[in-house]
Z-matrix of the N, CA and C atoms (Angstrom, degrees):
N
C 1 1.419
C 2 1.516 1 107.34
N 3 1.258 2 118.75 1 145.12
C 4 1.459 3 125.29 2 171.80
C 5 1.596 4 112.18 3 -95.29
N 6 1.294 5 114.05 4 125.54
C 7 1.382 6 118.70 5 -176.79
C 8 1.479 7 114.51 6 -104.08
N 9 1.317 8 119.27 7 145.71
C 10 1.514 9 126.13 8 173.26
C 11 1.506 10 108.40 9 -79.58
N 12 1.295 11 116.58 10 127.92
C 13 1.512 12 122.35 11 -178.47
C 14 1.566 13 111.69 12 -68.60
N 15 1.311 14 115.15 13 -16.43
C 16 1.472 15 117.92 14 -172.66
C 17 1.516 16 113.14 15 -90.70
N 18 1.306 17 119.18 16 -3.36
C 19 1.469 18 125.56 17 -176.89
C 20 1.530 19 108.95 18 -133.52
N 21 1.300 20 114.27 19 140.79
C 22 1.497 21 119.73 20 178.57
C 23 1.465 22 109.87 21 -56.85
N 24 1.310 23 119.95 22 135.60
C 25 1.543 24 125.47 23 176.15
C 26 1.480 25 111.07 24 -48.24
N 27 1.336 26 115.75 25 -50.10
C 28 1.530 27 115.94 26 -172.94
C 29 1.550 28 109.27 27 -65.32
N 30 1.405 29 121.35 28 -30.58
C 31 1.428 30 117.48 29 175.20
C 32 1.518 31 112.12 30 -74.68
N 33 1.313 32 119.17 31 -28.66
C 34 1.465 33 120.23 32 169.23
C 35 1.389 34 116.88 33 -63.37
N 36 1.344 35 115.27 34 -36.14
C 37 1.486 36 120.60 35 174.71
C 38 1.494 37 112.02 36 -68.06
N 39 1.363 38 114.04 37 -41.15
C 40 1.482 39 118.18 38 175.24
C 41 1.469 40 114.31 39 -61.56
N 42 1.334 41 118.65 40 -35.88
C 43 1.405 42 119.11 41 173.66
C 44 1.439 43 114.60 42 -65.62
N 45 1.285 44 118.33 43 -39.06
C 46 1.464 45 126.46 44 179.72
C 47 1.563 46 109.72 45 -62.94
N 48 1.297 47 114.22 46 -44.34
C 49 1.476 48 117.50 47 178.16
C 50 1.591 49 111.63 48 -67.58
N 51 1.378 50 115.26 49 -37.83
C 52 1.318 51 116.25 50 -175.99
C 53 1.590 52 109.55 51 -75.53
N 54 1.307 53 115.43 52 -28.74
C 55 1.459 54 118.10 53 169.96
C 56 1.534 55 114.52 54 -63.01
N 57 1.381 56 113.79 55 -34.77
C 58 1.426 57 119.32 56 176.82
C 59 1.496 58 114.14 57 -71.71
N 60 1.284 59 115.75 58 -31.59
C 61 1.468 60 121.15 59 178.82
C 62 1.495 61 110.40 60 -74.05
N 63 1.380 62 118.47 61 -40.64
C 64 1.472 63 120.60 62 176.02
C 65 1.503 64 110.61 63 -68.34
N 66 1.268 65 117.69 64 -34.64
C 67 1.560 66 118.85 65 177.93
C 68 1.460 67 112.36 66 -76.38
N 69 1.249 68 121.80 67 -6.35
C 70 1.444 69 123.70 68 -179.65
C 71 1.480 70 117.65 69 87.58
N 72 1.407 71 118.58 70 7.06
C 73 1.432 72 118.53 71 178.46
C 74 1.533 73 110.31 72 -72.67
N 75 1.310 74 117.88 73 -32.80
C 76 1.541 75 121.61 74 170.99
C 77 1.553 76 101.94 75 -114.10
N 78 1.304 77 109.38 76 132.32
C 79 1.521 78 113.98 77 -175.72
C 80 1.526 79 109.11 78 -113.02
N 81 1.318 80 114.46 79 161.38
C 82 1.487 81 120.52 80 -177.56
C 83 1.551 82 110.54 81 -56.15
N 84 1.306 83 117.35 82 131.53
C 85 1.516 84 120.54 83 -176.52
C 86 1.538 85 114.83 84 84.66
N 87 1.295 86 112.41 85 -14.52
C 88 1.586 87 118.42 86 -176.78
C 89 1.485 88 110.83 87 -82.43
N 90 1.342 89 113.53 88 157.76
C 91 1.404 90 118.57 89 -175.16
C 92 1.595 91 108.68 90 -86.38
N 93 1.256 92 119.12 91 144.04
C 94 1.559 93 119.53 92 169.49
C 95 1.490 94 105.40 93 -99.51
N 96 1.301 95 114.68 94 171.46
C 97 1.441 96 117.23 95 -175.22
C 98 1.569 97 110.55 96 -64.79
N 99 1.229 98 117.30 97 156.84
C 100 1.446 99 124.75 98 179.95
C 101 1.579 100 107.68 99 -68.06
N 102 1.248 101 113.96 100 161.90
C 103 1.532 102 117.17 101 177.92
C 104 1.529 103 112.44 102 -58.79
N 105 1.285 104 115.45 103 -37.79
C 106 1.492 105 120.20 104 -179.09
C 107 1.546 106 109.49 105 -73.75
N 108 1.297 107 117.78 106 -42.62
C 109 1.490 108 123.60 107 179.05
C 110 1.491 109 108.14 108 -58.77
N 111 1.363 110 115.75 109 -52.19
C 112 1.484 111 122.27 110 -176.41
C 113 1.471 112 110.79 111 -60.45
N 114 1.373 113 112.58 112 -49.45
C 115 1.561 114 116.63 113 -177.80
C 116 1.517 115 107.84 114 -59.54
N 117 1.302 116 124.59 115 -37.59
C 118 1.377 117 122.57 116 -177.30
C 119 1.637 118 109.33 117 -73.56
N 120 1.350 119 112.05 118 -36.53
C 121 1.426 120 112.03 119 -178.51
C 122 1.616 121 113.93 120 -67.48
N 123 1.367 122 115.01 121 -34.79
C 124 1.521 123 119.66 122 -177.16
C 125 1.495 124 108.26 123 -99.32
N 126 1.281 125 121.08 124 -0.58
C 127 1.451 126 128.38 125 178.64
C 128 1.524 127 110.70 126 54.72
N 129 1.287 128 113.50 127 59.98
C 130 1.570 129 120.53 128 170.91
C 131 1.426 130 110.06 129 -132.42
N 132 1.291 131 119.01 130 168.86
C 133 1.447 132 126.81 131 178.61
C 134 1.611 133 104.50 132 -66.12
N 135 1.332 134 110.53 133 138.05
C 136 1.568 135 117.23 134 177.05
C 137 1.594 136 111.03 135 -56.65
N 138 1.409 137 117.01 136 -27.27
C 139 1.486 138 114.99 137 -179.82
C 140 1.521 139 109.41 138 -69.74
N 141 1.307 140 116.80 139 -29.71
C 142 1.527 141 118.11 140 174.39
C 143 1.514 142 114.19 141 -63.75
N 144 1.419 143 114.55 142 -37.27
C 145 1.412 144 117.22 143 177.62
C 146 1.538 145 112.17 144 -73.98
N 147 1.368 146 118.73 145 -30.79
C 148 1.442 147 121.24 146 175.55
C 149 1.533 148 107.60 147 -63.69
N 150 1.349 149 117.58 148 -40.17
C 151 1.439 150 122.00 149 -179.54
C 152 1.626 151 106.48 150 -65.45
N 153 1.288 152 119.19 151 -41.60
C 154 1.404 153 120.86 152 177.38
C 155 1.455 154 112.88 153 -59.19
N 156 1.311 155 115.97 154 -49.84
C 157 1.485 156 124.30 155 -175.35
C 158 1.580 157 108.30 156 -65.93
N 159 1.260 158 119.31 157 -37.74
C 160 1.482 159 126.15 158 175.16
C 161 1.482 160 108.04 159 -61.02
N 162 1.359 161 120.93 160 -46.47
C 163 1.425 162 124.34 161 179.10
C 164 1.514 163 113.09 162 -63.40
N 165 1.234 164 115.47 163 -43.85
C 166 1.509 165 120.70 164 175.06
C 167 1.541 166 111.61 165 -63.95
N 168 1.380 167 111.75 166 -40.04
C 169 1.510 168 111.47 167 177.91
C 170 1.507 169 116.02 168 -66.32
N 171 1.291 170 113.69 169 -37.38
C 172 1.516 171 122.43 170 176.78
C 173 1.650 172 109.26 171 -58.10
N 174 1.187 173 110.85 172 -32.32
C 175 1.596 174 116.04 173 -177.31
C 176 1.533 175 112.80 174 -98.41
N 177 1.371 176 110.15 175 11.08
C 178 1.514 177 117.45 176 174.86
C 179 1.368 178 115.39 177 58.86
N 180 1.347 179 118.46 178 33.86
C 181 1.422 180 126.46 179 176.98
C 182 1.586 181 112.02 180 -91.83
N 183 1.285 182 109.00 181 -36.09
C 184 1.556 183 118.16 182 176.16
C 185 1.564 184 105.55 183 -131.07
N 186 1.371 185 112.93 184 162.64
C 187 1.519 186 117.36 185 172.98
C 188 1.464 187 105.50 186 -138.37
N 189 1.316 188 116.87 187 160.77
C 190 1.507 189 126.59 188 -176.53
C 191 1.498 190 107.89 189 -105.27
N 192 1.296 191 114.57 190 128.15
C 193 1.483 192 121.88 191 167.11
C 194 1.536 193 106.98 192 -105.20
N 195 1.320 194 114.50 193 103.90
C 196 1.520 195 115.95 194 -176.09
C 197 1.479 196 114.35 195 -45.27
N 198 1.237 197 117.48 196 128.29
C 199 1.397 198 123.02 197 179.02
C 200 1.510 199 117.69 198 87.35
N 201 1.314 200 115.25 199 -20.90
C 202 1.468 201 124.31 200 -175.76
C 203 1.536 202 115.20 201 -106.77
N 204 1.328 203 114.50 202 -24.85
C 205 1.441 204 116.60 203 179.51
C 206 1.553 205 113.18 204 117.97
N 207 1.418 206 112.64 205 -164.63
C 208 1.414 207 117.44 206 -177.67
C 209 1.513 208 106.92 207 -108.62
N 210 1.426 209 111.74 208 145.87
C 211 1.539 210 117.26 209 -178.31
C 212 1.405 211 105.50 210 -135.78
N 213 1.353 212 113.30 211 157.10
C 214 1.503 213 124.30 212 -175.62
C 215 1.509 214 106.08 213 -80.60
N 216 1.414 215 115.42 214 131.14
C 217 1.405 216 123.20 215 178.31
C 218 1.591 217 111.23 216 -68.14
N 219 1.231 218 118.06 217 156.43
C 220 1.427 219 124.44 218 -175.71
C 221 1.546 220 108.23 219 -67.64
N 222 1.288 221 112.76 220 -32.13
C 223 1.570 222 113.14 221 179.96
C 224 1.502 223 116.22 222 -102.20
N 225 1.389 224 112.84 223 22.55
C 226 1.480 225 119.50 224 -175.79
C 227 1.447 226 112.00 225 -55.73
N 228 1.261 227 119.42 226 -54.75
C 229 1.489 228 122.31 227 -175.10
C 230 1.474 229 111.70 228 -54.90
N 231 1.328 230 116.53 229 -46.00
C 232 1.542 231 120.08 230 -179.02
C 233 1.521 232 107.49 231 -68.15
N 234 1.342 233 120.89 232 -41.11
C 235 1.371 234 118.93 233 176.69
C 236 1.556 235 114.89 234 -59.83
N 237 1.316 236 113.42 235 -45.35
C 238 1.480 237 121.73 236 178.74
C 239 1.511 238 111.69 237 -55.25
N 240 1.324 239 112.32 238 -49.75
C 241 1.465 240 120.78 239 -176.91
C 242 1.545 241 108.67 240 -66.69
N 243 1.301 242 121.21 241 -34.34
C 244 1.470 243 122.21 242 -179.89
C 245 1.523 244 109.23 243 -69.01
N 246 1.405 245 114.51 244 -44.63
C 247 1.361 246 120.68 245 177.92
C 248 1.563 247 115.69 246 -58.74
N 249 1.324 248 111.95 247 -45.82
C 250 1.396 249 120.80 248 178.44
C 251 1.568 250 112.54 249 -67.59
N 252 1.211 251 116.95 250 -37.31
C 253 1.527 252 120.92 251 177.46
C 254 1.560 253 105.83 252 -65.98
N 255 1.289 254 118.59 253 -39.88
C 256 1.525 255 118.92 254 -178.75
C 257 1.586 256 107.59 255 -64.63
N 258 1.289 257 117.88 256 -41.64
C 259 1.505 258 117.65 257 -177.97
C 260 1.576 259 106.04 258 -70.73
N 261 1.305 260 117.49 259 -37.48
C 262 1.399 261 114.30 260 -177.68
C 263 1.524 262 110.68 261 -68.71
N 264 1.280 263 118.15 262 -40.30
C 265 1.484 264 121.80 263 177.24
C 266 1.525 265 110.98 264 -62.23
N 267 1.368 266 121.44 265 -40.24
C 268 1.402 267 124.19 266 -175.29
C 269 1.508 268 115.22 267 -81.14
N 270 1.401 269 115.17 268 -37.65
C 271 1.428 270 123.32 269 -168.78
C 272 1.556 271 114.67 270 -107.92
N 273 1.296 272 116.80 271 -49.05
C 274 1.335 273 120.03 272 -169.96
C 275 1.628 274 113.23 273 -89.44
N 276 1.350 275 115.67 274 -39.17
C 277 1.476 276 116.03 275 -174.55
C 278 1.507 277 112.48 276 -71.08
N 279 1.382 278 120.25 277 -36.47
C 280 1.475 279 112.24 278 172.82
C 281 1.489 280 116.72 279 -62.75
N 282 1.320 281 120.49 280 -36.09
C 283 1.442 282 123.40 281 171.99
C 284 1.497 283 111.17 282 -61.92
N 285 1.372 284 117.72 283 -41.29
C 286 1.428 285 121.42 284 -178.85
C 287 1.621 286 106.63 285 -61.35
N 288 1.341 287 118.21 286 -46.49
C 289 1.481 288 122.35 287 -175.89
C 290 1.556 289 105.13 288 -65.21
N 291 1.282 290 114.53 289 -42.25
C 292 1.552 291 113.06 290 -179.15
C 293 1.510 292 110.42 291 -60.40
N 294 1.310 293 120.38 292 -38.71
C 295 1.373 294 123.68 293 -177.93
C 296 1.502 295 114.53 294 -67.73
N 297 1.437 296 110.29 295 -34.57
C 298 1.511 297 117.94 296 177.17
C 299 1.469 298 108.34 297 -66.04
N 300 1.283 299 118.62 298 -42.93
C 301 1.488 300 119.22 299 -176.03
C 302 1.497 301 108.29 300 -70.58
N 303 1.303 302 116.17 301 -41.47
C 304 1.479 303 119.81 302 175.38
C 305 1.532 304 114.49 303 -51.47
N 306 1.327 305 117.29 304 -42.72
C 307 1.498 306 123.11 305 179.85
C 308 1.474 307 113.78 306 -91.09
N 309 1.350 308 117.24 307 5.41
C 310 1.510 309 122.25 308 171.51
C 311 1.540 310 110.68 309 78.46
N 312 1.196 311 124.60 310 23.72
C 313 1.446 312 126.13 311 171.71
C 314 1.497 313 109.45 312 -69.16
N 315 1.363 314 114.01 313 131.70
C 316 1.501 315 116.46 314 169.32
C 317 1.572 316 104.45 315 -106.88
N 318 1.382 317 109.82 316 173.03
C 319 1.444 318 116.42 317 -178.59
C 320 1.514 319 116.11 318 -55.64
N 321 1.369 320 114.79 319 -36.65
C 322 1.439 321 118.51 320 -176.94
C 323 1.476 322 112.36 321 -70.17
N 324 1.345 323 117.07 322 -40.63
C 325 1.407 324 119.51 323 175.80
C 326 1.511 325 114.97 324 -65.25
N 327 1.354 326 113.24 325 -43.61
C 328 1.444 327 119.81 326 175.70
C 329 1.522 328 111.54 327 -54.43
N 330 1.403 329 114.82 328 -48.43
C 331 1.489 330 120.06 329 174.17
C 332 1.545 331 112.89 330 -52.54
N 333 1.233 332 118.45 331 -51.10
C 334 1.408 333 122.43 332 177.94
C 335 1.521 334 116.19 333 -52.84
N 336 1.436 335 108.23 334 -52.26
C 337 1.450 336 117.04 335 -178.06
C 338 1.552 337 112.49 336 -62.07
N 339 1.362 338 114.67 337 -34.45
C 340 1.525 339 120.43 338 -177.09
C 341 1.481 340 105.44 339 -73.25
N 342 1.342 341 120.24 340 -41.67
C 343 1.546 342 124.21 341 178.72
C 344 1.478 343 108.21 342 -58.13
N 345 1.356 344 118.57 343 -48.98
C 346 1.494 345 124.94 344 177.56
C 347 1.496 346 110.54 345 -54.19
N 348 1.288 347 112.30 346 -47.90
C 349 1.535 348 116.04 347 178.09
C 350 1.456 349 109.34 348 -58.78
N 351 1.340 350 123.08 349 -53.22
C 352 1.479 351 121.43 350 -175.60
C 353 1.440 352 111.62 351 -61.68
N 354 1.407 353 118.34 352 -38.65
C 355 1.446 354 117.06 353 177.90
C 356 1.610 355 115.00 354 -64.63
N 357 1.342 356 112.75 355 -34.16
C 358 1.466 357 117.62 356 179.55
C 359 1.545 358 109.71 357 -65.29
N 360 1.380 359 116.23 358 -32.67
C 361 1.457 360 121.45 359 -179.06
C 362 1.570 361 112.97 360 -75.18
N 363 1.342 362 115.11 361 -24.10
C 364 1.488 363 119.81 362 177.33
C 365 1.519 364 114.52 363 -73.75
N 366 1.385 365 117.20 364 -19.53
C 367 1.414 366 123.47 365 -177.22
C 368 1.529 367 113.17 366 -84.20
């Protein structure tokens, strides 16, 4: 796996697992790979995966059944979407609005562009 130098590896792994949960590759109540399995798959130190799983567990996205491994929480998708919306609202949306103002977009033009985008996705 290629990692971004600007973000901690354990957070990049957490994002990857959250993406898999949202996409349905890991389902509620289902087991995720063991620490060793996942470390081998992504070619990192198992301690990094432990940190990733602890991060996800603290956010109630996964839970640990001692001796059995880590499992996806029933509310994982909702939790992930809530966390990602919060990041979007605080980090990405202000930058997006700043760029819109820079390029002279008004709300009417933005609405039209967005409608065109949505219509193109339906086809």
